[in-house]
Structure formats: C-alpha cells, structure tokens
N, C-alpha and C positions, 0 to 999 in steps of 0.2 A: 504492499500499499504507499502510496507516494504524496499522502496530506502535508507532509511535514515539508514540502517544497511550498515556495510562493506562489500565489496566484500568477504574476506574471510569467515566472520559469516553468509553469506548466502549460500556459497557454501558449505562449511565443514556441515551446517545444512542438506541443500538437499540432499548431498553426504552419509549422515550417514541414511538417512530414507529409512525403508524400503519398497519395490517396487511390494513383491507379490499381486497378485489377481488384477482385474480391478476397485477397490475401488478408485475412484478420489478426495477423500474429503479433501487429504493433498493439495491441490490448490486451496482451497477455499482462499479467499482474495487475492490471487496471481496471479490468471489467471482465463481467463472466454472464453466460447466458446459457441458460437449459438447452439442449438439442432435441428437437424433435423425435419421438421414439422408433418412428419407420426407418432411420437412415438412408436419407436419399441418394446420396452417393453410392453407397453401396448398390441398394437396389437398382439405380441406373445403371452401374457399372455391370449387374448381370444381365439387363437388357440389351446393352451393347456387345456384349460378348455372345449375343443369339442372333445380332441383325447383320442383315447384307448390306445396309446404306442406312445412314444417320443423321440427322440436323438438329444443332444444339442452337438454340434461337440466346440472342442476347447473352453471349458466353461471358461477358466481363472480360478478364485475362486470362479465360481459359483454363482457370485452375480448377475446378470441380470437373471438366470433361477430360482434362489431363490424366486425372487421379483415378482412370479406369483401367484396368490390367491390360483390356483389349478393347481396341478399336475397329470398328469394321473398314473392310477395305475400303469402301466410299464414305467418308465422314469427313461433314461440313460445318461450321460455324459460323453465324453473325453477331457482328457487334457493329453500334453506331457511333462510340466515341472513342476518336482517334488514339488517344492515347492507351486505351484498351486494346485495339485493333492491334495496334504494334506490339504490346506483351502477349496477348493471344497468339500472335503469329509467330512470336520466336519460341512459346512454348509448346505450341501444336504442331509447326512444320515439321520437327525432327520425329513426331509420331506418325506423320502421313496424312495429317487434315489440312483442309483446305481452311483458310478465315477468309470471309466476303464482309468488306466494309457496307453494311445497309443501314439506313435510319431505320428507327425503332416503329415509326408510323407510317413507312411506305409497303408497299405489295413485296413479297419476297420473289429476289430473282432466279426463281427454279421454277421448271417445267412441272408441270399435272404430275399427282402420284411419284415423284420423285423417289421419296421416303418411305422406308418402312417403320421408321421409329424416328419421332420427333421430341425432343428434351428441352426442358428449359428450366432453370433455378433463379427463382425470386426476379422474372420479367416486369418490366416497369408497365408494360399492358401487353394483354393476349388477343391477338388477333384471328379468332377462331374459323372464322371463313377461308383467311389465308391457310391453317392449320389442316384443314380438312380438304382444302384444293392441294396440296403437296404432298400427303400421305397416299401412300397405295391402299386400295380396297383391303381390309383385315390389319393395315398400319396402327401402329397407336401412337397417343403424344402423353408422355409422363413427365409432369411438372410438380416441384414443390414452391408455393407461391404465398407471399406475405399475406394475410387475412386482414378484416376490418381492425380500425382502431390500434394499429400496431405501433408500440412505444408510444402513446398518445398520452401517458403521462409528462413524458418530455417535451413531446412536441406541446403541448397546450400549457407547461409551464412557461413557454418563449410566446406563444401566439394567441394564448389564450382559448377556452372553450369552444370547441368545433362545432357544428351543426351537426343533428344528426344525418345526414346525407353525405356529409363528408366520413363521418364515422363508421359508417357500412359501405362506403364506395367499393371496396375489395370484398364483399361478402362470398363464401362459396354457393350460396346457392343461385347467386347471380352468375357464377362462373356455370354452374351445372346448366342452367336456363340456357347461357349465351351458345356453352358446346353443344347441346341438342338443338338448338335453333337453325345450328351449321349443317346440322344433318349426322351429329358422331353421338356415339353411345359412352355414357359415364359406367367406368367399369370400377373406379373405385375413388372415394372420397373421404377423406379425414381431415380431423384439425386438432390443433393441440394451441395451447396457452402456455406461455413459458417466462420464466422469471429471468431478468437482468437487473445487473448491481453496476452500476456505474461506482469505482472507488475515488477516482480523481475528476476535478474539472478539464484535465486533458484530454481524457476519455470521451467525456461530452464533444470538447471541440471537434475531436479527430472521427466521431461519429457521426457528426452532424456535416462536416465538410465531405466524408466521404458518401454517405446516403443523402445526396444533396436534395432531393423529394420531401424529406422530413420537415424541415423548415427551409422554405425555397428564399434564395438569396440570403441563406446565413453568412455572416461574417463575423468576426469578432469584436471589429470596431462597431458595427451597429448592434449587436447583442452584449455588449461589455459590461452595462449595468447588471442585466441578467445573469449573466456569468457569475461576477461578482457575488451577487447575492447565493446563486447557488454553490460556489465555492465555500462560502462560509454556512452554509447548511452542511455540506458534506464534512467538513471540517469537525463540526459541532456534533452533529447527530449519526454521524456514519454513510454506507454508502446509499445514493441515491438508485433508489428499485422502480423500475417499470415492466412493464410485460408485452414480450412479442406475440403476436400470433400468427399461425402458419397454419397450412391446408396443402393436402397433397392430392391430387388431382391426376388420375389417369382415364383417358377417352380411348374409344376405337373408331375407327372408320368401317362401316359394314361393308360386307364383300359384296353387297348388290347396293 
C-alpha cells in the first residue's frame, strides 16, 4: 500500500504512466479486483483451439488473444486506437495473426460468413448485425462484456448521480434482445458483480486515464480538487471500494 507517499507524488507518477493496451500489471499492489468465475481467457482459448478461422474484435493490445495456447491458421484481430494497433501487431504477428486497423463504429472489413468464431473481451460497443454477417452458419460469438453501472461508485464520485438510462445502458438483457434481433441464438448468458479496491489515488488516476469512457474528458487538472479529497479519504479511511459488473455471452448463428 502506498498511501504514505504524497498526493502530488502519486498523481504525477500515475499521470505519466503509459496506458496503451490492456495490460493491468501497473495496478499490482495498488488496486485489486475480483475476477469473474467463468475464466474468459481460458474458455476463449479452448474455443480457439477448435476453430478453423477466428476474429477477435477490439483486441486492445492483443494481450488476451495472445494468451491462447493455440490460434487457428486464420486468425484476425481488429483495433481502432492507433497505439493499440501497433502494440497488438508486435504481439500477434509472431503468432501468425493479422491485425487490422478498423474503427469501432464502422462496418467490419470482411466478407460474409468469413469466420467460424468471433470473440471480444470488453468491447466498447457490439454491432450484432455485423457479427451475424461475418459468422459462418453454425459459427459462434463468445464475449465477456462490461455490465450496467460498472464501477459507478467511482464514476459518480466525480460526475454525480447518473440517470437510470445511463446506469442500465449495458444491461445483459439488452444484449440478448439485440443478438436475437440480428438472427442469432443465445447459447449462454451469465452475470457477475465483483469487488474492486483502490488502495491509493494513483490507482484511481491510472484507471480513469486507461478506461477513458468512465469519466469522459478526465484529466488530473480538471478533477484535481476531487482527486485530493479522495486521496484524503483513502489515507484516512482505507481503500475506496467499488464494484464492477461483467457478463459472459455466447451466441450462435443458426445453420439455416
């Protein structure tokens, strides 16, 4: 725990730390988060081992895909943020995977029925019609996603109470309805609520810089007063506790 260091030291260190990719090792000793019970990376690896062709959407720095013991002969990943594209390319090209720079809100640059497995861990958004289009009949989409009001204890500390529509925007029931509307069959849908502890203010700063949609427009200068107040709260009362929400969804494109 690092709360014996000054506010300015902790914030300066976190504000200078690189945020590319989805490597969260920087948080070691500074924040903790329970993991979902289903073990997404291992489950994804088992599916990749059986697939002939696979597409990983919004791959970040490619860390999760690269953790799979075996990749299909045809493996493609997409990513929209240029620093992550470079990181994913360096990590995945030696494994034989192709990384395609593709905006998150654009149609997928692939032919119809091109893949028998599509995966995605924590996508910013899910374009169900495009997923259905690029899946082969009988193919599977397998994804772990951020659920509703995830880490909102922290979000609302900085921006205030959010309306119900915002708090429920990523509800798994909506994902089910959207997948079915795209003609896909929901095979599995599970949820989890997981405890997070931020042990110092540096962890808060790094988290909000890395997960940029939590507090849009976050900068240290803009939120310095709230950061200082939270630092004092952590020093006086112990870790700031929040809860993440996750859901696992697996869908299948019907054979006919």
